[in-house]
C-alpha positions in Angstrom: 0.0 0.0 0.0 1.3 3.4 -0.9 2.2 5.7 1.9 0.1 8.9 2.3 1.6 12.3 2.7 0.4 12.4 6.3 2.2 9.0 6.9 5.3 10.3 5.2 5.4 13.4 7.3 5.1 11.3 10.5 7.7 8.8 9.3 10.2 11.4 8.1 10.0 14.3 10.6 7.9 13.3 13.6 9.5 12.4 16.9 7.6 10.5 19.5 8.4 8.6 22.7 8.8 4.9 22.5 10.6 2.3 24.7 14.2 1.4 24.0 14.0 -2.0 22.3 15.9 -4.0 19.7 15.2 -7.3 17.9 17.6 -10.3 18.1 18.3 -12.9 15.5 15.3 -15.0 16.5 12.9 -12.0 16.2 12.6 -11.4 20.0 12.8 -8.0 21.6 15.8 -7.4 23.7 18.7 -5.0 24.6 22.1 -6.6 23.9 24.7 -5.0 26.0 27.6 -6.8 24.2 26.9 -4.7 21.0 25.6 -1.6 22.7 28.5 0.8 22.0 28.1 4.2 20.3 28.4 4.3 16.6 30.7 7.3 16.5 31.3 7.7 12.8 29.3 7.3 9.6 32.0 5.0 8.2 31.6 2.9 11.3 27.8 2.7 10.6 28.6 1.3 7.2 31.0 -1.3 8.7 28.6 -2.4 11.4 25.6 -2.6 9.0 27.8 -4.8 6.7 29.3 -6.9 9.5 32.9 -5.7 8.8 34.1 -5.1 12.4 34.1 -7.0 15.7 31.3 -6.5 18.2 33.6 -4.6 20.4 34.5 -2.3 17.5 38.2 -2.7 18.0 38.9 -5.1 15.0 38.3 -4.4 11.4 37.3 -7.4 9.3 38.4 -7.8 5.6 37.2 -10.3 2.9 39.8 -12.8 3.9 38.7 -12.9 7.6 36.4 -15.7 8.8 33.9 -13.3 10.4 33.7 -10.8 7.5 30.0 -10.1 6.9 28.9 -12.9 9.1 25.1 -13.1 9.1 24.6 -13.4 12.8 27.1 -10.6 13.5 25.2 -8.3 11.1 21.8 -9.1 12.6 23.1 -8.2 16.1 24.7 -5.0 14.8 21.6 -3.9 12.9 19.6 -4.3 16.1 21.6 -1.5 17.7 21.7 0.7 14.6 18.2 2.0 15.2 17.3 5.0 17.4 15.3 2.9 19.9 14.6 5.8 22.3 12.8 8.6 20.4 12.0 7.4 16.8 8.6 5.9 16.3 9.5 3.0 14.0 7.3 0.0 14.5 9.1 -3.1 15.8 7.5 -5.3 13.0 8.9 -2.9 10.4 12.4 -3.1 11.9 12.1 -6.9 11.9 11.0 -7.0 8.3 13.9 -4.7 7.3 16.4 -6.8 9.3 15.3 -10.0 7.6 15.4 -8.4 4.2 18.9 -6.9 4.6 20.4 -10.1 6.0 18.5 -12.6 3.8 20.6 -15.8 3.3 19.7 -15.9 -0.4 20.1 -12.2 -1.3 21.9 -10.2 1.5 21.9 -6.5 1.1 25.0 -4.3 1.9 25.7 -0.6 2.0 28.4 0.7 -0.3 30.1 4.0 0.5 30.8 4.7 -3.2 27.6 3.0 -4.4 25.4 6.1 -4.9 21.7 6.2 -3.8 22.6 8.0 -0.6 23.2 11.7 0.1 23.7 14.1 2.9 21.4 16.9 4.2 23.2 19.6 6.0 21.3 22.3 7.8 23.6 25.4 7.8 23.4 29.0 8.9 24.1 31.8 6.5 23.9 35.6 6.9 21.9 37.1 4.0 21.2 40.8 3.8 22.0 41.3 7.5 19.8 38.4 8.8 20.6 34.9 9.8 18.8 32.1 7.8 18.8 28.3 7.8 20.0 27.0 4.5 19.6 23.3 3.7 22.4 21.9 1.5 22.1 18.5 -0.2 25.4 16.9 -0.9 26.5 13.8 -2.8 29.7 11.9 -3.6 31.0 12.0 -7.1 34.1 10.5 -8.7 37.0 13.0 -9.1 40.4 12.0 -10.5 41.5 8.8 -8.7 39.1 9.3 -5.8 35.8 10.9 -4.8 34.6 14.3 -3.5 31.5 15.7 -1.8 29.6 18.3 -4.0 26.6 20.4 -3.3 23.8 19.1 -5.5 20.8 21.1 -4.3 19.8 24.0 -2.0 16.7 24.8 -0.1 16.6 28.5 1.0 13.4 30.2 2.0 14.1 33.6 0.5 14.8 32.0 -2.8 11.6 30.0 -2.6 9.6 33.1 -1.8 11.2 35.2 -4.6 9.4 33.3 -7.3 5.6 33.1 -7.2 4.4 32.5 -10.7 0.7 33.5 -11.1 -1.8 31.0 -12.5 -5.0 31.2 -14.4 -6.5 34.6 -15.0 -3.9 36.3 -12.8 -1.1 35.3 -15.1 0.0 38.0 -17.6 1.2 36.9 -21.0 2.8 38.0 -24.2 0.4 38.1 -27.1 0.9 35.4 -29.6 1.5 38.0 -32.3 4.2 39.7 -30.3 6.8 38.7 -32.9 5.1 41.0 -35.4 6.0 43.9 -33.1 9.6 42.8 -32.8 8.7 41.9 -29.1 8.8 45.6 -28.3 5.9 44.9 -25.8 8.5 43.2 -23.6 9.5 46.6 -22.1 6.0 47.4 -20.9 5.3 43.8 -19.8 8.4 43.5 -17.6 8.3 47.1 -16.3 4.6 46.9 -15.4 4.6 43.4 -14.0 6.5 42.7 -10.7 6.4 39.0 -11.5 8.5 38.5 -14.7 8.3 34.8 -14.1 4.9 35.1 -15.7 6.6 35.0 -19.0 8.4 31.7 -18.5 7.4 28.2 -19.7 4.9 26.1 -17.8 7.7 23.9 -16.5 9.9 26.8 -15.3 11.5 26.1 -11.9 14.1 28.4 -10.3 17.5 26.7 -10.0 18.4 27.4 -6.4 21.9 26.1 -6.6 22.8 28.7 -9.3 21.2 31.5 -7.2 23.1 30.2 -4.2 26.5 30.3 -5.8 25.7 33.7 -7.4 24.8 35.3 -4.1 28.0 33.9 -2.4 30.1 35.3 -5.2 28.5 38.7 -4.9 29.2 38.6 -1.1 25.6 38.9 -0.1 25.3 35.4 1.3 27.9 34.5 3.9 28.4 31.1 5.6 28.4 31.0 9.5 28.0 27.4 10.7 26.6 23.9 10.3 23.7 23.1 12.7 22.9 19.5 11.8 23.7 16.8 9.3 21.6 13.7 8.4 21.8 11.2 5.6 19.2 9.6 3.3 19.7 6.1 2.0 18.0 4.3 -0.9 20.6 1.6 -1.3 18.6 -1.3 0.3 16.3 -2.5 -2.4 12.7 -1.3 -1.8 13.6 0.5 1.4 14.4 4.0 2.5 16.0 5.0 5.8 17.3 8.2 7.4 20.5 8.3 9.4 20.8 10.9 12.2 23.2 11.6 15.0 22.1 11.3 18.6 24.3 12.7 21.5 22.9 11.5 24.8 23.8 9.3 27.8 23.5 5.5 27.5 24.4 3.0 24.8 21.8 3.9 22.1 23.8 6.9 20.8 25.8 8.1 17.8 24.7 7.6 14.2 21.5 5.7 14.2 18.5 4.9 11.8 15.9 7.5 12.8 13.2 6.8 10.1 12.4 3.7 8.0 10.0 3.3 5.1 9.2 0.3 3.0 8.8 1.5 -0.6 6.1 0.7 -3.0 6.0 1.8 -6.6 6.3 5.6 -6.8 7.2 6.1 -3.1 10.8 7.0 -3.8 9.8 10.0 -5.9 7.3 11.1 -3.2 9.9 11.0 -0.5 12.6 12.8 -2.6 10.1 15.6 -3.5 9.3 15.9 0.2 13.0 16.0 1.3 14.0 18.5 -1.4 11.0 20.8 -1.4 8.4 20.5 1.3 10.2 22.3 4.2 
């Protein structure tokens, strides 16, 4: 069944209170103290999800090692990779995800350079004398012999408000015979209309990244700090999850899965539109 917008909002941004629980390899709820150590780095999240380090976190496993990507090790690790204190992800959904990712016939792994995941950084910029939150979306791309993070998209409220294309009878237009006038009516149209976006194609959409770079180059938009970073993953077939950082006492801390959605046809596009635009 497709997720509704209301369900999506709840899954992606709502935070509720729920007991700290995990699911073991037999499907029972429990807290396993042997694996309950903070996942301090995003790279460590990858290793733990894939079963590429010891349960104590002090030994890195490689393909030639006996325990490399061991199924039971992975199942125990994935148990502790959920935010089990504040995020309202149903236990049954976690269990289904766990069984899917660690399937004996078709196990699923995360790949750092595999695409289908990106970062969302909430930053603070000074723009025209005021502080604003600016959301930057970043992805990894090949560069030379390695990789680099690049800014792929920007969500900035002043840019969003700057373009408000009228619709229907409120929309001004250039007469279809304007070419016979050498388009001299452009002067009057643009001068008299405070919304020149009226004269753009139906599919016109402002390119915020270009505006963002332009305002930085002009010195009107100045970086101050990063407030928060999270990551969005679509690497596991037919699943989406959000990775967030939790700094708090106890074992269930560090980089943890904060939201989880099982994807039906078309859901990926709905989620991406929401992440990029509906702020």
